[in-house]
C-alpha positions in Angstrom: -25.2 9.9 36.0 -22.9 9.4 38.7 -22.5 12.2 41.6 -19.4 12.6 43.3 -19.9 14.6 46.7 -17.2 16.8 48.2 -16.5 14.8 50.9 -15.9 11.6 48.4 -13.6 13.6 45.9 -11.1 14.1 48.9 -10.9 10.3 49.1 -11.0 9.9 45.3 -7.9 7.7 45.4 -4.4 7.6 43.6 -6.4 5.0 41.2 -8.6 7.3 39.9 -5.4 9.5 38.7 -3.4 7.0 37.7 -6.4 6.1 35.1 -6.6 9.7 34.1 -2.9 9.6 33.6 -3.6 6.7 31.2 -6.5 8.7 29.3 -4.4 11.7 28.7 -1.4 9.4 27.6 -3.9 7.8 25.3 -4.7 11.0 23.9 -1.5 12.3 23.5 -0.5 9.3 21.6 -3.3 9.1 19.4 -2.9 13.1 18.5 1.0 12.2 17.5 0.1 9.4 15.2 -2.9 11.6 13.3 -0.3 14.5 13.1 2.6 12.2 11.8 -0.1 10.7 9.4 -1.1 14.3 7.9 2.3 15.7 8.2 3.8 13.9 5.0 2.7 14.8 1.5 2.0 11.3 0.2 1.5 11.9 -3.3 3.0 15.6 -4.2 2.6 14.7 -7.9 -0.1 13.5 -10.4 -0.1 15.4 -13.9 -1.4 13.9 -17.4 1.9 13.8 -19.8 2.3 13.1 -23.4 5.2 10.5 -24.1 6.4 12.1 -27.3 10.0 12.8 -27.3 10.9 15.6 -25.3 11.5 17.3 -22.0 9.1 17.5 -19.5 9.2 20.2 -16.7 6.7 19.6 -13.2 5.4 22.5 -11.2 7.1 22.9 -8.1 6.2 19.7 -5.7 5.9 22.1 -2.6 7.9 22.2 0.8 6.1 19.4 2.6 7.8 16.3 1.5 10.0 14.1 3.5 11.7 10.8 3.1 11.9 8.6 0.3 9.6 9.1 -3.2 9.5 7.2 -6.2 8.9 8.5 -9.5 6.2 6.4 -11.8 4.4 6.6 -15.1 0.9 5.4 -14.8 -1.2 3.9 -17.6 -4.8 2.9 -17.7 -5.6 -0.6 -17.6 -7.8 -1.5 -20.9 -10.0 -4.1 -19.6 -10.5 -6.7 -20.6 -6.8 -7.9 -21.4 -6.0 -10.9 -23.2 -2.7 -12.6 -22.5 -1.2 -11.4 -26.0 -2.5 -7.8 -24.6 -0.9 -8.0 -21.4 2.7 -9.3 -23.1 2.9 -6.4 -25.4 2.1 -4.2 -22.8 5.2 -5.6 -20.8 7.0 -5.3 -23.8 6.3 -1.8 -24.3 6.9 -0.7 -20.7 10.4 -2.6 -20.6 9.3 -5.2 -18.0 12.0 -8.0 -17.6 11.3 -11.5 -16.8 12.6 -12.8 -13.3 16.1 -13.8 -14.8 16.3 -10.0 -15.7 16.4 -10.3 -19.0 13.5 -9.4 -22.1 11.1 -12.3 -22.5 11.6 -14.1 -25.7 8.0 -12.8 -27.0 9.2 -9.2 -26.8 11.8 -9.7 -29.6 9.5 -8.2 -32.5 8.2 -5.5 -30.0 10.3 -2.4 -29.0 10.8 -1.1 -25.1 9.4 2.3 -25.5 10.2 3.6 -22.0 13.5 5.5 -22.3 13.4 8.3 -20.0 16.1 10.4 -17.7 15.4 12.6 -14.7 16.7 15.5 -12.8 15.6 17.0 -9.7 16.4 20.2 -8.6 16.1 22.6 -5.7 15.7 26.0 -7.4 18.6 25.5 -9.9 20.7 23.3 -8.0 20.8 19.5 -9.1 19.9 17.4 -6.2 20.0 14.0 -7.8 19.1 12.3 -11.0 18.5 9.0 -12.7 17.4 7.0 -15.7 14.3 4.4 -16.2 17.1 1.8 -17.3 17.7 1.2 -13.5 14.2 0.4 -12.6 12.9 -2.1 -15.2 10.1 -3.4 -12.9 6.3 -2.7 -13.7 3.4 -3.0 -11.3 -0.3 -4.3 -12.6 -3.2 -3.4 -10.7 -6.4 -1.6 -11.5 -3.6 1.0 -13.2 0.0 0.1 -14.9 2.9 1.5 -13.3 6.3 1.6 -14.8 8.7 3.1 -12.1 11.4 5.1 -13.5 13.3 6.6 -10.6 13.4 7.3 -6.7 15.2 10.1 -4.5 14.8 11.4 -1.2 13.3 14.8 0.0 13.6 16.7 3.0 11.0 19.0 4.7 11.2 22.8 4.0 13.0 22.4 0.5 11.0 22.5 -2.8 11.7 20.7 -5.5 10.9 20.1 -9.3 11.7 17.3 -11.8 12.7 17.7 -15.6 12.1 14.1 -17.5 13.7 14.1 -20.7 12.0 11.4 -23.1 14.4 10.1 -25.2 12.6 7.9 -27.2 9.1 8.5 -28.7 6.7 6.5 -26.9 3.4 8.1 -28.1 2.2 4.9 -28.9 1.5 4.6 -25.2 -0.7 8.0 -25.0 -3.8 5.7 -25.9 -3.5 4.6 -22.3 -3.3 8.0 -20.7 -0.1 8.2 -19.2 0.4 10.4 -15.9 3.7 11.4 -14.1 3.0 10.5 -10.5 5.4 11.2 -7.6 4.6 9.3 -4.4 5.9 8.0 -1.1 7.6 4.5 -2.1 5.6 1.2 -1.4 8.3 0.0 1.1 8.4 3.1 3.0 4.6 3.8 2.9 4.3 0.3 4.7 6.4 0.7 7.4 5.6 4.2 7.9 1.6 2.8 8.0 2.6 0.0 10.4 4.3 2.3 12.8 1.1 4.4 12.8 -1.2 1.6 13.3 1.0 0.6 16.0 0.7 3.7 17.8 -3.2 4.1 17.5 -3.5 0.4 18.5 -1.2 1.7 21.8 -3.5 4.8 22.4 -6.4 2.2 22.4 -5.0 0.3 25.0 -4.3 2.9 27.0 -7.5 4.3 26.8 -9.3 1.3 27.8 -7.0 0.8 30.9 -7.5 4.4 31.7 -11.2 4.1 31.3 -11.7 0.7 33.0 -9.5 2.5 36.1 -11.7 5.9 36.3 -14.9 4.2 35.7 -14.2 1.4 38.3 -13.0 3.9 40.9 -16.1 6.2 40.3 -18.5 2.9 40.9 -16.8 2.0 43.6 -17.1 5.5 45.3 -21.0 5.4 44.3 -21.5 2.4 46.1 -19.9 3.3 49.3 -21.7 6.6 49.3 -25.1 5.1 49.0 -24.5 2.4 51.4 -25.5 3.9 54.6 -28.7 4.7 53.3 -29.5 1.1 52.2 -29.0 -0.4 55.3 
């Protein structure tokens, strides 16, 4: 370990303190990115539901929501699925073709997703919508059907009421869940910003550490030089 004697401390130099400032800035920037990452409730709701016709009321979503959220119905993906199974699932979920129309092979398969929703703060209606405005589906390890979007603010408590207007109990075999989470687009932008902040913190830390260690090394060499000659 390097030792700095009192006499050398007085001549530690401006460069050393500039390095310390860089390290402090790096710590602050990293702490800010960590705080932002944990300040938002990314998925305030994930509960099992039944798609029998009727009303579904959610528990309170909490007061730490912030920004844009999407309302999804999540289904288990039964594997392996052949092409016929995939096509039928698309039809049941109401997924449209790239042209915005119902595919021809869905003529004999009903669209079972007909769900409206209302966002409340207490008893006050904040916003509402209908699954008909969001015909898209997402396939991954799960199958998602988006039915709505809304914006939320911190320190406000919300609930959601779903009105399942068409009996979709055929889909209950796929274990449907109601999921509310930060919208994909907003989540990606938010994640990129946090990654940039953390990269900036790393660069500042590298610069600051290099300057501080370089200055300490220089002072140690200068201290030892008289005894080595």
